[in-house]
C-alpha positions in Angstrom: 84.5 84.1 16.1 84.9 87.3 13.9 85.5 89.3 17.1 88.1 86.9 18.2 89.8 87.1 14.8 89.7 90.9 14.9 91.3 90.9 18.4 93.9 88.3 17.3 94.8 90.5 14.3 95.8 93.4 16.6 98.3 91.1 18.4 99.5 89.6 15.2 100.2 93.1 13.8 102.3 94.0 16.9 104.4 90.9 16.1 104.6 91.7 12.4 105.6 95.3 13.0 108.7 94.0 14.9 109.4 91.1 12.5 107.9 92.1 9.2 109.6 89.3 7.3 106.8 87.0 8.5 104.4 88.8 6.2 106.4 87.3 3.4 107.3 84.0 5.1 103.6 83.2 5.5 103.3 83.1 1.7 105.6 80.1 1.6 104.3 78.2 4.6 102.1 75.1 4.2 98.4 76.0 4.7 98.2 73.7 7.7 100.9 75.7 9.5 100.1 79.3 8.5 97.7 80.4 11.2 99.4 78.3 13.8 102.8 80.0 13.0 101.3 83.4 13.3 99.7 82.6 16.7 103.0 81.2 17.9 105.0 84.2 16.8 102.5 86.5 18.5 102.7 84.5 21.7 106.4 84.6 21.8 106.4 88.3 21.1 104.0 88.9 24.0 106.0 86.8 26.4 109.3 88.5 25.3 107.9 92.0 25.8 106.7 91.1 29.3 109.8 89.2 30.4 112.4 91.6 29.0 110.9 95.1 28.6 108.6 95.6 31.7 110.3 98.1 34.0 108.4 96.8 37.1 109.5 93.2 38.0 106.4 92.6 40.0 104.1 93.5 37.2 106.0 91.3 34.8 105.9 88.4 37.2 102.2 88.7 37.7 101.5 89.0 34.0 103.7 85.9 33.2 101.9 84.0 35.9 98.7 84.8 34.2 100.1 83.6 30.9 101.2 80.3 32.4 97.6 79.6 33.6 96.2 80.8 30.3 98.4 78.4 28.3 97.2 75.5 30.6 93.6 76.5 30.3 93.8 77.2 26.5 95.2 73.8 25.8 92.3 72.3 27.8 89.9 74.2 25.5 89.2 77.3 27.7 91.2 80.0 26.1 90.5 83.6 27.1 93.2 85.4 25.1 92.8 85.9 21.3 96.3 84.5 20.7 95.9 81.3 22.6 92.4 80.9 21.2 93.9 80.8 17.7 96.9 78.7 18.7 94.9 76.0 20.4 92.0 76.0 18.0 94.0 73.3 16.3 93.3 69.8 17.7 97.0 68.8 17.2 98.1 71.7 19.4 95.6 70.7 22.1 97.0 67.2 22.0 100.6 68.4 22.5 102.7 67.9 25.6 101.5 70.4 28.3 105.0 70.7 29.7 106.1 72.5 26.5 103.7 75.3 27.3 104.1 75.6 31.0 107.9 75.4 30.5 107.7 78.3 28.1 106.0 80.5 30.7 108.3 79.3 33.5 111.4 80.1 31.5 110.1 83.5 30.5 109.5 84.2 34.2 113.1 83.3 35.0 114.3 86.0 32.6 113.0 88.8 34.9 115.9 88.4 37.3 118.7 88.3 34.8 122.2 89.7 34.7 124.8 90.6 32.1 127.4 88.1 31.0 131.1 88.7 31.4 131.4 87.7 27.7 129.5 86.4 24.7 129.7 82.8 25.9 128.2 83.7 29.2 125.4 85.7 27.5 124.6 82.8 25.2 124.4 80.5 28.3 122.4 83.0 30.3 119.6 83.1 27.7 119.8 79.5 26.6 117.0 78.0 28.9 114.5 80.5 27.6 115.4 80.0 24.0 115.5 76.2 24.4 111.9 76.3 25.6 111.0 78.5 22.6 112.7 76.1 20.3 110.8 73.1 21.8 107.5 74.9 21.4 108.4 75.9 17.9 109.2 72.2 17.1 105.7 71.4 18.3 104.1 74.1 16.2 105.8 72.9 13.1 105.4 69.2 13.7 109.1 68.6 14.0 110.8 65.9 16.1 111.0 67.2 19.6 114.7 66.5 19.9 116.3 69.8 20.8 118.3 71.3 18.0 121.3 73.3 19.2 121.4 75.4 16.0 117.9 76.6 16.6 118.5 77.4 20.2 121.7 79.3 19.3 119.9 81.1 16.4 117.1 82.3 18.7 119.6 83.5 21.3 121.8 85.3 18.7 118.8 87.0 17.2 117.6 88.1 20.6 121.1 89.6 21.5 121.3 91.3 18.1 117.9 92.9 18.4 118.6 94.0 21.9 121.7 95.7 20.7 119.7 97.5 17.9 117.4 98.9 20.5 120.1 100.9 22.3 119.8 104.1 20.2 116.1 104.3 20.8 116.0 103.5 24.5 113.7 106.2 26.0 115.1 106.0 29.6 118.3 104.9 31.5 116.2 102.2 33.1 115.4 100.7 29.7 119.1 100.9 28.7 120.0 99.0 31.9 117.7 96.1 30.8 119.7 95.5 27.6 122.2 92.7 28.1 125.7 93.4 26.8 129.1 91.6 27.1 131.0 93.3 29.9 134.4 92.2 28.7 133.9 94.1 25.5 132.8 97.2 27.4 136.0 97.0 29.4 138.2 96.4 26.4 136.9 99.6 24.8 136.9 101.5 28.1 133.3 102.6 28.0 130.3 102.3 30.3 126.8 101.1 29.3 125.5 104.6 29.6 128.1 105.7 27.0 126.5 103.5 24.4 123.9 106.1 23.6 126.6 108.4 22.2 128.2 107.9 18.8 131.9 107.6 19.5 134.9 105.8 18.1 134.9 103.7 21.3 131.3 102.7 20.8 132.0 101.8 17.1 134.8 99.6 18.3 132.6 97.9 20.9 129.8 97.3 18.5 132.1 96.0 15.8 133.7 93.5 18.1 130.3 92.4 19.5 128.9 91.9 16.0 132.0 89.8 15.0 131.4 87.6 18.1 127.8 87.1 17.2 128.8 86.2 13.6 131.3 83.7 14.9 128.5 82.1 17.0 126.3 81.8 13.9 129.2 80.2 12.1 129.9 77.8 15.0 126.3 76.5 15.0 126.1 76.4 11.2 123.0 78.5 11.1 120.8 79.0 9.2 121.7 75.8 7.3 120.9 73.5 10.3 117.6 75.3 11.3 114.7 73.1 10.5 111.7 75.5 10.1 111.2 78.3 7.6 110.3 81.3 9.7 113.4 81.0 12.0 115.6 80.1 9.0 114.6 83.3 7.2 115.1 85.4 10.4 118.5 83.8 10.9 119.5 84.6 7.3 118.3 88.2 7.7 120.2 88.5 11.0 123.4 87.4 9.3 122.9 90.0 6.5 122.3 92.7 9.1 125.5 91.8 11.0 127.6 91.8 7.8 126.2 95.1 6.6 126.4 96.8 10.0 130.1 95.8 10.4 130.9 97.7 7.2 129.0 100.9 8.3 130.8 104.0 9.6 128.4 103.9 12.7 127.5 100.2 13.0 125.0 100.7 15.8 123.1 103.4 14.1 123.0 101.4 10.9 121.7 98.4 12.8 119.0 100.4 14.6 117.8 101.9 11.3 117.7 98.6 9.5 116.4 96.1 12.1 113.1 95.9 10.2 114.2 94.8 6.8 112.4 95.8 3.6 109.7 93.7 2.0 111.6 93.0 -1.2 114.6 91.6 0.7 112.3 89.6 3.0 110.6 88.0 0.0 113.9 87.1 -1.7 115.3 85.7 1.5 112.2 83.6 2.2 112.2 82.3 -1.4 115.9 81.3 -1.2 115.3 79.5 2.1 112.3 77.7 0.7 114.5 76.5 -2.2 117.2 75.4 0.2 114.8 73.5 2.4 113.6 71.7 -0.8 110.0 72.7 -0.2 107.3 73.4 -2.7 105.3 76.5 -1.6 102.0 74.8 -2.3 102.9 71.7 -0.2 101.0 70.9 2.9 103.5 68.4 4.4 105.3 69.2 7.6 108.7 70.9 7.3 111.0 68.1 8.4 
């Protein structure tokens, strides 16, 4: 088992480097959910990286097909991957609905052949099936009622779009830039092309400012993070809101967003503590976060 734990730690670290707030969030999670939450976060990170950031569609499709079978086998007690070995070491997870996990892989696979949306509403709808499956799996992990919560699906989708936007200045190739979904109506409004987004211009600032305003409006519409039921996503949602507000005030909002997408530890700890208080949780409690 030590070798498995060591291998899992490597995958966990990849997830934490992208979403460092979870190092602090884990301090406030009930003991029964801590390891499970880390394994779930690492799994979603691996699926996301494969579905959205693999340049070769065939390679991504093959890998996600492998993940689908791995999730089925791991739930049956035959895990081969360190992440699934940790996730399904829990008897409660092995007893969960298999459709939750096969659906997660299926919806990740569906993201390979994706398209831009003409506007923010179309982008939200385009990514909804994937994030709905993530929200259902997350409800299973955190022992929540399985009824789909629109606020959680919307929060996952907004977070994804925001972090895709923040990736633009660091895209290493035009192919990677093409993979980032953006609202086409806003590009047209500001008379710029996708390839122009790598250059700091007044037009880019106008586009990013309008896009951030639209994402903030979506957060307000779903009343997130207040309606989000689990602590890790609630903290992520609160941090996303803070990033949007600060980026809109910046001289170059996209550059600010890219430089601050991984928030500092102090701010993460403060945000996690505030969300714990708002959820009415005691950090030493082991009861489910309902």
